[in-house]
BANU-855788 format. One record per atom (N, C-alpha, C): x negated, y, z negated. Coordinates in steps of 0.2 Angstrom, whole numbers, padded with zeros to 4 digits, always signed. Each point is the difference from the previous one (the first is absolute). Example, Ala and Ser with C-alpha at 12.3 -4.5 7.8 and 13.67 -1.06 7.14 Angstrom:
% residues 2
-0066-0028-0039 +0004+0006+0000 -0004+0006+0000 +0002+0005+0004 -0004+0006-0001 +0004+0005-0003 
% end
This chain:
% residues 410
-0002-0005+0001 +0002+0006-0001 -0005+0005-0001 -0001+0005+0004 -0005+0005+0004 +0004+0005-0005 -0004+0003-0004 -0002+0006-0005 +0004+0006+0004 +0006+0003-0003 +0002+0007+0005 +0001+0007-0003 +0002+0004-0001 +0002+0007-0002 +0004-0003-0005 -0002+0003-0008 +0007-0003-0004 +0007+0001+0001 +0001+0004+0004 +0007+0003+0000 +0002-0006+0006 -0004-0003+0003 +0001-0004+0006 +0000-0007-0002 +0000-0002-0007 -0002-0006-0001 +0005-0006+0000 +0000-0005+0001 +0007-0004-0003 +0002+0000-0008 +0006+0000+0000 +0002+0000-0004 +0004-0010-0004 -0006-0001-0003 +0003-0005-0003 +0003+0000-0008 +0006-0003+0000 +0004-0001-0008 -0002-0007-0001 -0001-0002-0007 +0000-0007-0003 +0006+0001-0005 +0006-0005-0001 +0005-0001-0004 -0001-0005-0002 +0001+0000-0009 +0001-0006-0004 +0006-0001-0006 +0004-0005-0001 +0004+0002-0002 -0002-0004-0006 +0000+0001-0007 -0002-0005-0005 +0000+0002-0007 +0004+0001-0004 -0001+0001-0006 -0007+0000-0005 -0005-0004+0003 -0006-0003-0003 -0006+0000+0005 -0005+0004-0003 -0006+0001+0006 -0002-0007+0000 +0000-0004+0006 -0001-0006-0002 -0006+0000+0005 -0002-0009+0003 -0006+0001+0007 +0002+0001+0005 +0006+0001+0003 +0003+0002+0007 -0002+0009+0000 +0000+0002-0008 +0002+0007+0002 -0010+0002+0000 -0004-0006-0005 -0007+0002+0002 -0002+0000+0006 +0003-0005+0005 -0003+0000+0007 +0003+0008+0002 +0005+0001-0002 +0001+0007+0004 -0004+0003-0002 -0002+0002-0007 -0003+0006-0001 -0008-0002+0002 +0000-0004+0001 -0008-0002+0004 +0000+0005+0006 +0005-0003+0004 +0001+0003+0008 +0000+0007-0001 +0003+0004-0006 +0001+0007+0002 -0006+0003-0004 -0003-0003-0004 -0007+0003-0004 -0007-0001+0005 +0002-0003+0007 -0006-0001+0007 +0000+0006+0001 -0008+0001+0000 -0002+0007+0002 +0001+0001+0007 -0002-0003+0004 +0001-0002+0007 +0008+0002+0004 +0003-0006-0004 +0007+0003+0003 +0005+0007+0000 -0006+0001-0006 +0004+0007-0004 -0003+0005+0006 -0006+0000+0001 -0004+0006+0006 +0006-0001+0007 +0002-0006+0000 +0003-0001+0008 +0007+0001-0001 +0004+0001-0006 +0009-0001-0001 +0000+0007-0005 +0009+0002+0001 -0001+0002-0007 +0006-0004-0005 -0001-0001-0006 +0000-0005-0003 +0005+0001-0004 +0008-0004-0002 +0005+0001-0004 +0002-0006-0003 +0000+0000-0008 +0004-0007-0005 +0005+0003+0001 +0005-0006+0002 +0009+0001-0004 +0002-0007-0004 +0003+0003-0005 +0002-0003-0004 +0005+0000-0004 +0004-0005-0002 +0006-0001-0005 -0002+0003-0006 +0004+0006+0000 +0000+0005-0008 +0001-0004-0006 -0006-0004-0003 +0000-0005-0005 -0005+0004-0005 +0001+0000-0008 -0004+0004-0003 -0007-0004+0000 +0001-0006+0001 -0007-0005-0005 -0004+0001+0008 +0004-0003+0005 -0004+0002+0004 -0003+0007+0004 +0003+0003-0001 -0002+0008+0000 -0009+0001-0004 +0002-0002-0006 -0006+0000-0003 -0007-0002+0001 +0001-0005+0004 -0006-0004+0004 +0000+0003+0004 +0002+0002+0006 -0001+0003+0006 -0002+0006-0001 +0000+0006-0007 -0006+0003-0004 -0007-0002+0000 -0001-0006-0002 -0005-0002+0000 -0003-0005+0006 +0003-0003+0003 -0002-0003+0006 +0000+0003+0009 +0004+0005-0001 +0000+0000+0006 -0005+0009+0002 -0004+0002+0005 -0004+0004+0000 +0005+0006-0001 -0002+0008-0002 +0002+0004+0000 +0003+0004+0007 -0005-0001+0005 +0000+0002+0005 +0006-0003+0006 +0003-0007-0004 +0005-0002+0004 +0007+0004-0003 +0004+0000+0005 +0005+0004-0001 +0005-0005-0002 +0005+0003-0007 +0005-0005-0002 +0008+0004+0001 +0003-0006+0002 +0007+0000-0003 +0005-0005+0001 +0005+0003-0007 +0002-0007-0003 +0010+0000+0003 +0002-0006-0001 +0008+0001+0000 +0003-0002-0005 +0006+0001-0001 +0002-0002-0005 +0006-0005+0000 +0000-0005+0000 +0004-0007+0004 +0003-0002-0007 +0004-0004+0000 +0006-0006-0005 -0006-0003-0002 +0000+0002-0007 -0004-0008-0004 +0003-0006+0001 +0002-0003+0005 +0004-0005-0001 +0001-0007-0004 -0007+0000-0002 -0001-0007-0005 -0002+0001-0006 +0005+0006-0003 +0000+0001-0005 +0007-0001-0002 +0004-0001+0005 +0008-0001+0001 +0002-0006-0003 -0003-0007-0001 +0001-0006-0001 -0004-0003-0006 +0003-0003-0004 -0005-0004-0004 +0001-0009+0002 -0005-0002-0004 +0000-0007+0002 +0005-0005-0001 +0005+0003-0005 +0006-0002-0002 +0007+0002+0006 -0001+0003+0001 +0006+0002+0006 +0001-0006+0005 +0007+0000+0000 +0004-0006+0001 +0000+0001+0008 -0003-0005+0003 +0000-0002+0008 +0005+0003+0005 +0005+0001-0003 +0006+0004+0006 -0002+0006-0001 -0003+0004-0006 -0002+0008+0001 -0006+0000+0003 -0006-0005-0001 -0006-0002+0004 +0002+0003+0007 +0005-0004+0001 +0002+0001+0009 +0002+0005+0003 +0005+0003-0005 +0003+0008+0002 -0005+0004+0000 -0006+0000-0004 -0006+0004+0000 -0003-0001+0005 -0002-0005+0001 -0003-0002+0007 +0004+0003+0007 +0004-0001+0002 +0005+0003+0004 +0000+0007+0000 +0001+0002-0005 -0003+0009-0002 -0005+0001+0001 -0006-0002+0000 -0007+0001-0001 +0000+0002+0008 +0003-0004+0005 +0000+0002+0008 +0003+0007+0002 +0003+0001-0004 +0004+0007+0000 -0006+0007-0002 -0003-0003-0006 -0005+0004-0002 -0005+0001+0005 -0001-0004+0005 -0006-0001+0003 +0001+0006+0006 +0006+0001+0000 +0000+0008+0008 +0000+0007-0007 +0002-0002-0005 -0003+0009-0003 -0008-0002-0001 -0001-0005-0002 -0009-0001+0000 -0003+0004+0008 +0005-0002+0006 -0005+0001+0005 +0002+0007+0002 +0006+0005-0004 +0000+0008+0001 -0006+0002-0006 +0000+0000-0005 -0005+0003-0005 -0006-0002+0004 -0002-0006+0002 -0008+0002+0003 -0001+0002+0004 +0005+0000+0008 +0001+0004+0006 -0002+0006-0003 +0004+0003-0005 -0001+0005-0003 -0009+0004-0003 +0000-0006-0001 -0007+0002-0005 -0007-0002+0004 +0001-0002+0007 -0003-0002+0004 -0003+0005+0005 +0007+0005+0001 -0001+0003+0006 -0002+0008-0002 -0001+0000-0006 -0003+0004-0005 -0009+0001+0001 -0002-0008+0004 -0007+0000+0001 +0000+0000+0008 +0004-0002+0003 -0001-0002+0008 -0004-0002+0002 +0001-0008-0005 -0004-0005+0002 -0002-0003+0009 -0005-0001+0002 -0001-0002+0006 +0001-0009-0001 -0003+0001-0005 -0001-0010-0002 +0004-0001-0007 +0003-0004-0003 +0001-0001-0007 -0001-0009+0001 -0003+0000-0006 -0003-0005-0005 +0002-0004-0004 +0006-0005+0001 +0005+0000-0005 -0003-0007-0003 -0003+0002-0007 -0002-0006-0005 +0005-0002-0004 +0001-0006+0000 +0004-0003-0002 -0001-0007-0004 +0001-0001-0006 -0005-0004-0003 +0004-0008+0002 +0004-0002+0004 +0001-0007+0002 +0005+0002+0005 +0004-0003+0002 +0006+0001+0003 +0005-0008-0002 +0007+0003+0000 +0003+0006+0001 -0004+0005-0005 -0001-0002-0005 -0003+0007-0005 +0004+0004-0001 -0001+0008-0001 +0003+0006-0001 +0006+0001+0005 +0005+0000-0001 +0004+0004+0005 -0001+0006+0003 -0004+0004-0007 -0003+0005+0004 -0004+0000+0006 -0006-0005+0000 -0003-0001+0005 +0003-0002+0006 +0006-0003+0000 +0003-0003+0008 +0003+0007+0001 +0003+0006-0003 +0002+0004+0000 -0005+0006+0002 -0005+0000-0001 -0006+0003+0004 -0002-0001+0007 +0000-0006+0001 -0002-0004+0007 +0007+0006+0004 +0006+0001-0002 +0006+0003+0006 -0001+0006-0003 -0002+0004-0005 -0003+0006-0002 -0003+0004+0003 -0006-0004+0002 -0006+0003+0004 +0000+0001+0008 +0004-0005+0002 +0001+0002+0007 +0006+0005-0001 +0006+0001-0005 +0004+0006+0002 -0002+0008-0003 -0006-0002-0004 -0004+0007-0001 -0006+0001+0008 +0000-0003+0005 -0004-0001+0004 -0005-0002+0001 -0004-0003-0004 -0005-0004+0002 +0001-0005+0002 -0007-0001+0007 +0000-0003+0005 -0003-0008-0001 -0003-0001-0005 -0004-0006-0003 +0003-0003-0006 +0001-0004-0001 +0002-0004-0006 -0005-0005-0004 -0004+0000-0004 -0001-0007-0002 +0001-0001-0005 +0004-0010-0002 +0002+0001-0006 -0005-0005-0002 -0002+0001-0007 -0005-0005-0003 +0003-0003-0005 +0000-0009+0001 +0003-0003-0004 -0004-0004-0008 -0001+0001-0005 -0005-0002-0003 +0001-0004-0003 +0005-0005+0001 +0000-0007-0002 +0005-0005+0003 +0003-0006-0004 +0002-0005+0006 +0006+0003+0002 +0004-0001+0006 +0006+0002-0001 +0006-0006+0000 +0004+0004-0002 +0006-0007-0003 +0006-0001+0005 +0000-0007+0001 +0004-0002+0005 +0006+0002-0002 +0005+0002+0007 +0009-0001-0001 +0002-0005-0002 +0003-0003-0005 +0004-0005-0001 +0007+0000-0004 +0002+0004-0001 +0007+0001-0001 +0004+0002+0005 +0008-0002-0001 +0005+0005+0004 -0002+0007+0001 +0001+0004-0007 +0000+0008+0002 -0004+0004+0003 -0007-0006-0001 -0006+0004+0005 +0001+0002+0005 +0006-0003+0006 +0001+0002+0005 -0001+0008+0003 +0001+0003-0006 -0001+0007+0001 -0006+0002-0001 -0005-0003-0004 -0007+0001-0001 -0004-0004+0008 +0004-0004+0004 -0002-0001+0005 +0000+0008+0006 +0008+0001-0001 +0000+0006+0002 -0006+0006-0002 -0002+0002-0002 -0005+0006-0004 -0007-0003+0002 +0001-0007+0001 -0008+0001+0002 -0001-0002+0005 +0006+0001+0007 +0001+0002+0006 -0003+0006+0001 +0003+0005-0006 +0001+0007+0000 -0008+0000+0000 -0002-0002-0004 -0009+0002-0003 -0003-0001+0005 +0001-0007+0004 -0005-0002+0005 +0002+0006+0006 +0005+0003+0001 +0001+0005+0006 -0003+0006-0001 -0002+0000-0008 -0004+0006-0002 -0008+0001+0001 -0001-0006-0002 -0006-0002-0001 -0005-0001+0006 -0007+0003+0002 -0003-0001+0004 -0005-0008-0001 -0002+0002-0005 -0006-0006-0003 +0001-0002-0007 +0002-0008-0001 -0001-0001-0007 -0006-0003-0002 -0003+0004-0007 -0006-0003-0002 +0000-0006-0006 -0004-0006-0002 +0000-0004-0005 -0005+0000-0002 -0002+0000-0006 -0010-0001-0002 -0001-0009+0001 +0004-0003+0000 +0000-0009+0003 +0004-0002+0005 -0004-0006+0004 +0004-0002+0004 +0007-0004-0003 -0001-0002-0005 +0005-0003-0004 +0006+0003-0001 -0002+0006+0000 +0006+0006-0003 +0003+0001+0008 -0006+0001+0003 +0004+0001+0010 +0005-0007-0001 -0001-0004+0000 +0002-0007+0002 +0007+0000-0003 -0001+0003-0005 +0009+0002-0006 +0003+0006+0001 -0003+0004+0004 +0006+0006+0004 +0003-0004+0007 -0007-0005+0004 +0004-0003+0007 +0003-0002-0002 +0002-0005-0007 +0005-0005+0000 +0008+0005-0002 -0001+0005-0003 +0004+0005-0001 +0005+0002+0006 -0004+0000+0006 +0004+0002+0008 -0004+0005+0001 -0005+0000-0002 -0004+0007+0004 -0006-0003+0004 +0000+0004+0006 -0005-0001+0005 -0006+0000-0001 -0004-0004+0003 -0007-0001-0003 -0005+0005+0005 +0002+0001+0005 -0003+0002+0004 -0001+0009-0003 +0003+0003-0003 -0001+0006-0004 -0004-0001-0007 +0000-0004-0002 -0004-0002-0007 -0010+0000+0001 -0001+0004-0006 -0009+0001+0001 -0001-0004-0007 -0004-0003-0001 -0002-0003-0006 -0007+0006-0002 -0001+0004-0005 -0003+0004-0003 -0002-0002-0007 -0004-0006-0002 -0002+0000-0006 -0001+0003-0005 +0002-0001-0006 +0000+0008-0005 -0008+0001-0003 -0002+0005-0004 -0008+0001-0002 +0002+0004-0006 -0006-0001-0003 -0003+0005-0006 -0005+0001+0000 +0000+0006-0003 -0010+0003+0000 -0003-0003-0003 -0005+0001+0002 -0007-0005-0004 -0002+0003-0007 +0000-0001-0007 +0001+0001-0005 -0007+0003-0001 +0001+0006-0003 -0007+0003-0002 -0004-0002-0006 -0006+0002-0005 +0000-0004-0005 +0007+0001-0007 -0002-0006-0002 +0005-0001-0005 -0005+0001-0008 +0007-0001-0005 -0003-0001-0005 -0005-0007-0002 -0005+0000-0005 -0004-0005+0000 +0005-0007-0003 -0002-0005+0003 +0002-0007+0000 +0002+0001-0009 -0008+0001-0004 +0003-0001-0007 +0003+0003-0004 +0002+0007+0000 +0003+0006+0000 +0005-0002-0003 +0006-0003+0009 +0005-0002+0000 +0004-0006-0005 -0007-0006+0000 +0002-0004-0002 +0000+0001-0008 -0003+0003-0003 +0000+0003-0006 +0006+0002-0004 +0002+0005+0006 +0006+0006-0001 +0008-0009-0002 -0002-0001+0004 +0005-0007+0001 -0002-0007-0004 -0004+0002-0002 +0000-0007-0004 -0002-0008+0002 -0004+0002+0005 -0002-0006+0003 -0006-0004+0000 +0000-0004+0001 -0007-0005-0001 -0005+0004+0006 -0005+0002-0003 -0007+0003+0004 -0001-0008+0006 -0001-0003-0001 -0003-0006+0002 +0004-0006+0004 +0007+0001-0002 +0003-0007+0002 +0005+0003+0006 +0000-0003+0007 +0004+0003+0005 +0008+0002-0003 +0002+0005+0003 +0005+0004-0002 +0004+0002+0008 +0008-0004-0002 +0003+0002+0008 +0005+0008-0002 +0003+0001+0007 +0003+0006-0003 +0007-0001+0006 +0006+0002-0003 +0006-0001+0005 +0002+0008-0001 +0000+0002+0005 +0003+0007-0002 +0006+0004+0006 +0007-0001-0001 +0006-0002+0002 +0006+0004-0006 +0006+0002+0003 +0003+0004-0003 +0005-0009-0002 +0002+0003-0006 +0002-0008-0004 +0007+0001+0003 +0002-0005+0009 +0008-0003+0000 -0002-0006+0002 +0005-0004+0000 +0001-0007+0003 -0002+0000+0005 -0004+0002+0005 -0002-0001+0005 -0007+0000+0001 -0003+0003-0005 -0006-0002+0000 -0005-0003-0006 +0003-0008+0001 +0000-0005-0005 -0003+0002-0007 +0001+0002-0002 -0005-0001-0007 +0003-0004-0005 +0007-0001+0001 +0000-0007-0003 -0005-0006+0004 +0002-0001+0005 -0007-0006+0003 -0004-0002-0003 -0005+0007-0001 -0007+0003-0004 -0001-0002-0005 +0007-0001-0005 -0001-0001-0007 +0002-0009+0000 +0004-0001+0004 +0000-0008-0001 -0004-0003+0002 -0006+0001+0006 -0004-0002+0003 -0009+0000-0007 +0002+0008-0002 -0003+0002-0006 +0000-0006-0005 +0006-0004-0003 +0001-0005-0002 +0000-0007+0000 -0001+0001+0006 -0003-0008+0005 -0007-0001-0004 -0005+0009+0001 -0006-0004-0003 -0003+0000-0006 +0004+0003-0005 +0002-0002-0005 -0008+0005-0005 -0006-0004-0003 -0007+0004-0003 -0003+0003+0007 +0001-0003+0007 -0003+0002+0002 +0002+0006+0006 +0005+0003-0002 +0002+0005+0004 -0004+0008-0003 +0000+0002+0006 -0004+0006+0000 +0002+0006-0001 -0001+0005-0005 +0002+0006+0001 +0003+0002+0004 +0006+0004-0001 +0003+0003+0005 +0002+0007+0000 -0002+0005+0003 +0003+0009-0002 +0006-0001+0005 +0006+0002-0005 +0007+0002+0004 -0001+0007+0001 +0000+0001+0008 +0002+0009+0000 +0004+0003+0003 +0004+0003-0005 +0007+0002+0005 +0006+0000-0005 +0006+0004-0001 +0005-0001-0003 +0007-0003+0004 +0003+0000-0001 +0007+0000+0001 +0003-0005-0002 +0009-0003+0002 +0005+0000-0005 +0000-0009-0002 -0006-0004+0005 -0001-0007-0004 -0006+0001-0006 -0004+0006-0001 -0005-0001-0004 +0002-0004-0007 +0006+0003-0003 +0002-0003-0005 +0002-0006-0002 +0002-0003+0006 +0001-0009+0000 -0005-0003+0003 -0006+0003+0001 -0008-0005+0001 -0001+0001-0005 -0002+0005-0004 -0002+0002-0008 +0003-0006-0003 +0007-0001+0000 +0003-0005-0004 -0003-0008+0002 +0000-0001+0007 -0002-0008+0003 -0007+0000-0002 -0005+0004-0001 -0007-0001-0001 +0000-0002-0007 +0007+0002-0005 -0002+0001-0007 +0001-0009+0001 +0006-0002+0002 +0003-0007+0001 -0006-0006+0002 -0003+0003+0004 -0006-0004+0004 -0006+0001-0004 -0001+0004-0006 -0005+0001-0004 -0007+0002+0003 +0004+0004+0006 -0006+0004+0003 -0003+0008-0003 +0004+0001-0006 -0004+0008-0001 -0005+0001+0002 -0005-0002-0001 -0007+0000-0002 -0004+0000+0008 +0005-0003+0006 -0002-0001+0004 +0002+0006+0004 +0006+0000+0001 +0001+0008+0002 -0001+0006+0000 -0002+0005+0001 +0002+0009-0003 +0003+0002+0006 +0006+0003-0006 +0003+0004+0003 -0003+0009+0000 -0001+0002+0008 -0004+0008-0001 +0004+0005+0000 +0007-0002+0005 +0006+0005+0000 -0004+0005+0008 +0006+0003+0001 -0005+0006+0007 -0003+0002-0002 -0006+0000+0003 -0007+0003+0002 -0001+0001+0005 -0002+0006+0001 -0002+0005+0006 -0006-0001+0001 -0005-0002-0004 -0008-0005+0001 +0002-0006+0002 +0005-0002+0002 -0001-0007+0002 -0008-0003+0005 -0001+0003+0003 -0005-0001+0004 -0005-0001-0002 +0000+0005-0009 -0008-0002-0005 +0002-0007-0002 +0006-0002+0000 +0001-0008-0005 -0002-0005+0006 +0002+0002+0005 +0001-0004+0007 -0008-0001-0001 -0005+0004+0001 -0006-0003-0001 -0004+0000-0003 +0004+0000-0009 -0004-0005-0005 +0003-0006+0000 +0004-0002+0004 +0002-0006+0001 -0003-0006+0005 +0000-0005-0002 -0002-0004+0004 +0003-0005+0005 +0006+0003+0003 +0006-0002+0005 +0007+0004-0001 +0003-0001+0006 +0005+0001+0000 +0007-0006+0000 +0005+0001-0004 +0007-0005+0002 +0003+0004+0001 +0004-0004+0006 +0006+0004+0002 +0004-0006+0002 +0005-0003-0006 +0004-0006+0003 +0007+0002+0003 +0001+0004+0006 +0006+0004+0000 +0006-0007+0003 +0005+0002+0000 +0007-0004+0001 +0002+0002+0006 -0001+0006+0002 +0003+0001+0007 +0001+0006+0000 +0004+0006+0005 +0000+0008+0001 -0009+0003+0000 -0004-0003+0003 -0004+0002+0002 -0002+0000+0007 -0005+0004+0001 -0003+0000+0007 -0009+0001+0000 -0001+0006-0002 -0008-0001+0000 -0001+0003-0008 -0001-0001-0006 -0002+0002-0005 -0005+0005+0001 -0001+0006-0004 -0006+0005+0002 -0003-0003-0005 +0003-0002-0005 -0007-0002-0006 -0004-0007-0001 +0001-0004+0007 -0002-0003+0002 -0008+0003+0007 +0002+0003+0000 -0005+0003+0005 -0005+0005-0005 +0004+0004-0004 -0004+0003-0006 -0006-0005-0004 +0003-0005-0002 -0004-0005-0002 -0007-0003+0005 +0003-0002+0006 -0004-0001+0005 -0007+0004+0002 +0004+0008-0001 -0005+0005-0001 -0005+0001-0004 +0003-0004-0007 -0007+0002-0005 +0000-0009+0001 -0002-0004+0003 -0004-0004+0001 +0004-0007-0005 +0005+0000+0000 +0003-0003-0005 +0005-0007+0006 -0001-0005-0004 +0002-0006+0002 +0007+0001-0003 +0006-0003+0007 +0009+0000-0003 +0002-0007+0000 +0004-0002-0004 +0002-0004-0001 +0010+0003+0001 +0002-0003+0006 +0007+0005+0002 +0005-0009+0003 +0005+0002+0001 +0004-0004+0004 -0001+0001+0007 +0002-0006+0000 +0001+0000+0011 +0008+0003+0001 +0001+0005+0001 +0005+0003+0003 -0001+0007+0003 +0005+0000+0003 +0001+0008+0006 -0008+0002+0004 -0001+0006-0002 -0006+0001+0004 -0008-0001-0006 +0001-0004-0006 -0006-0002-0003 -0004-0002+0002 +0002-0006+0004 -0007-0003+0004 -0002+0002+0005 +0002+0007+0003 -0003+0003+0003 -0004+0005-0004 -0001+0001-0006 -0005+0003-0003 -0006-0006-0003 +0002-0005-0005 -0003-0005-0004 +0000-0003+0008 -0008-0004+0000 -0001-0006+0004 -0004-0004-0004 +0007-0005+0000 +0000-0009-0007 -0008+0000+0001 -0001-0002-0003 -0008-0004-0002 -0006+0005+0003 +0002+0006+0001 -0006+0003+0001 +0001+0009-0004 +0005+0003-0001 -0002+0004-0002 +0006-0001-0008 +0003-0005-0001 +0005+0000-0003 +0001-0010+0000 +0008+0000-0005 +0002-0004+0000 +0009+0001+0000 +0004-0003+0005 +0006+0001+0000 +0005-0007-0003 +0005+0001+0000 +0005-0005-0006 +0006+0001+0003 +0004-0006+0000 +0007+0001+0002 +0003+0004-0003 +0005+0006-0002 +0004+0004-0003 +0003-0004-0007 +0000+0002-0004 +0003-0005-0006 -0003-0008-0004 -0005-0001+0004 -0003-0007-0003 -0006+0004-0004 +0002-0001-0009 -0003+0002-0002 -0007-0007-0002 +0002-0006+0003 -0006-0006+0000 -0004+0005+0004 +0000-0001+0006 -0005+0002+0003 -0003+0008+0000 +0003+0004-0003 -0004+0007-0002 -0005-0003-0006 +0002-0003-0005 -0003-0003-0005 -0008-0001+0002 +0001-0006+0005 -0005-0002+0003 -0004+0004+0003 +0004+0006+0005 -0006+0004+0003 -0004+0005-0005 +0005+0003-0005 -0002+0004-0005 -0006-0004-0003 -0002-0008+0000 -0003-0005-0004 -0007+0000+0004 -0001+0002+0006 -0002-0001+0005 -0004+0008+0000 +0002+0003-0002 -0002+0008+0000 -0004+0001-0006 +0004-0004-0004 -0008+0000-0005 -0010-0002+0000 +0000-0004+0007 -0007+0002+0002 -0003+0007+0004 -0005+0001-0005 -0002+0006+0002 -0002+0000+0009 -0004-0004+0002 -0003-0001+0008 +0009+0001+0003 +0003-0005-0001 +0006+0002+0003 +0001+0006+0002 +0003+0004-0006 +0000+0008+0001 -0004+0003+0003 -0006+0000-0002 -0004+0004+0003 +0002-0002+0008 -0001-0005+0003 +0000-0002+0007 +0007+0004+0004 +0005-0003-0004 +0007+0006+0002 +0000+0006-0001 -0004+0004-0005 +0002+0006+0000 -0006+0003+0004 -0003-0002+0004 -0007+0001+0003 +0005+0000+0009 +0002-0003+0000 +0005-0002+0008 +0006+0004-0001 +0001+0001-0006 +0007+0006-0001 -0003+0005+0002 -0005+0002-0004 -0003+0008+0004 -0001+0001+0006 -0002-0003+0004 -0002-0001+0006 +0007+0001+0004 +0004-0005-0003 +0006+0000+0005 +0002+0007+0001 +0001+0001-0008 +0003+0009+0001 -0002+0003+0001 -0007+0001+0003 -0002+0006+0003 +0001-0002+0008 +0000-0005+0003 +0001-0002+0007 +0009+0002+0000 +0004-0001-0004 +0008+0000+0003 +0003+0005-0005 +0000+0002-0005 +0002+0001-0006 +0000+0009-0002 -0006+0002+0003 -0003+0007-0004 +0006+0006+0002 +0000+0003-0004 +0005+0005+0003 -0001+0004+0005 -0006+0001+0003 -0001+0004+0006 +0001-0004+0004 +0002-0006+0000 +0002-0003+0006 +0007+0000+0000 +0005-0001-0002 +0006+0001-0002 +0000+0009+0002 -0002+0003-0004 +0000+0007+0007 +0002+0001+0004 -0008-0004+0003 -0002+0003+0008 +0005-0004+0005 +0004-0007-0003 +0005-0002+0005 +0006+0002-0001 +0002+0003-0005 +0004+0004+0003 +0002+0008+0001 -0007+0002+0002 -0001+0007+0001 +0000-0003+0010 -0003-0006+0000 +0001-0002+0010 +0006+0000-0001 +0005-0003-0004 +0008-0002+0001 +0003+0006+0003 -0001+0006-0006 +0004+0007+0003 -0004+0003+0005 -0006-0002-0001 -0003+0003+0007 +0003+0000+0007 +0002-0009+0001 +0003-0004+0006 +0006+0005+0000 +0005-0002-0005 +0007+0003+0000 +0000+0008+0002 -0005+0005-0002 +0000+0005+0002 -0003+0004+0005 -0003-0005+0005 -0004+0005+0003 +0004+0004+0006 +0005-0004+0000 +0004+0007+0004 +0001+0004-0002 +0003+0001-0006 +0001+0008-0003 -0007+0004-0001 -0004-0003-0002 -0007+0003+0001 -0004+0004+0008 +0003-0005+0003 -0002+0004+0006 +0003+0004+0004 +0008+0000-0002 +0003+0008+0000 +0001+0006-0003 -0004-0001-0003 -0002+0005-0006 -0007+0003+0003 
% end
């Protein structure tokens, strides 16, 4: 994309819709932080007006990037787990009506930025209704190009009333030029939903190479970890899909040979996992560190990363963080994880939910030579495929190809 006079630069708007600034939004932040892209285009970040998300935007999105917000209904607050199925069905049907309200609000928000290209950053598909609405709003706001990025596995259409979802899918497909997924597995799931493969690209996620970390011994003393024994770490939001329960059961199988494991993160399942650990007599094995902004220091101070996910994953960024720090990985063989972790080369993959296989993998990682070999190979794999500069360059090339005619006409 050639550099032009500032007033003639193409305009790119990135839209995210999530109450929590997660991995998908971290990828968007990396793109918007790319200096080469900022030199070539005027950048805007638009998002649902949510206080918790807005606070993270102030920290993660560069000040030079323009911001726009849209007030959309917080529809997920309308239902509780105990809501009767009949009311949930009514809710789902009403949700399709809210789609058109979202389209109107987002069209108004986008028009102020006059974007040439809109990048819709969705956590998954169907994901947030606001992201599907953003695809239509982008066209109504005058955008010539729409890129729709899916950061998770796509859910299949299964229920009778989801025929309306099929209609929305076709509308989204009409509005989008390119669908991007981080993994081939995620792309396949999008095709199974009914989208055309010919308009899809795979751009693997990436993270920045970590700078200097706090001394290993200092972090271990702070967390009361043994100085010389192998210590593993799992950093994940405490929710069922992350597999904390499977990890506890695997450690129970290892008994006195169970290695210390630091659990970084918080979430609704934490208290249940604490109770389960006590039932299994693992209070001295599991260290609950809570949310830690310095989680990279903890990964660097430990000997391997564990992520026994059960589903709803694509390419977990924490795996890339561990590889960038030269740490081997034990993880589930699902979604895009096998595209990150090369089994028996940079780590070990086990079937989701198989606590016996997970216990065996943890036992193998107790060997220091195995950890060293896997860790070195993982670092090299990270540098070749997942360093953040590779990701941002691929997005720059994608944008450049789509915007070529617009740039030439100015």
